[in-house]
C-alpha positions, 0 to 999 in steps of 0.5 A, a space after each residue: 125472421 128476427 125482430 128487435 125487442 124494442 125500437 127507439 127512433 134517434 133524433 138530433 137535439 141540435 142542428 148541425 153536421 155529422 163530424 164523426 160516425 162511430 156506429 153503423 146503422 143496424 149495429 148493436 149498441 149499449 146504453 150511453 154509447 156515443 153514436 156520432 159527434 155533430 158539429 153545431 156552429 150555432 151552439 158553439 157561438 152561443 157557448 163562446 158568447 156565454 163564456 165571454 159574459 161569464 168572464 165579464 161578470 167575474 171581472 165585475 165581481 173582482 172589481 166590486 170586491 176591490 172597491 167596496 171596502 174603499 167606499 165603506 171607509 169613505 162612507 164612514 168619514 162622510 166623504 161620499 153619500 151612501 146609495 139612497 142615503 142622501 137627499 136630492 133636495 137642498 136644505 130649506 134655508 138654501 133653496 132658491 125662492 121664486 123672484 116673481 109670481 105668475 098671475 093666476 088665471 081668472 
């Protein structure tokens, strides 16, 4: 009786359906040889979503690269306030003063 030197169980890494089977059960294989192709609709959907998100991020980056120099020039001329550089409160002389005071509780 002939026995294999070593045995390795084969498990799928993803859920899916076997599209193409390249090697028969019991056939000799080499390291790295493709055994089968699997259709994995869930993984394909995740890939499509990730590609769409990448495209959106690339578009946002391109827009930021276009608008950043324009805002830098506007900041230099004080046409806009830099993020975090402006005061949210009006100057003390321009604040509205209360017209009446509420009585203090006894």
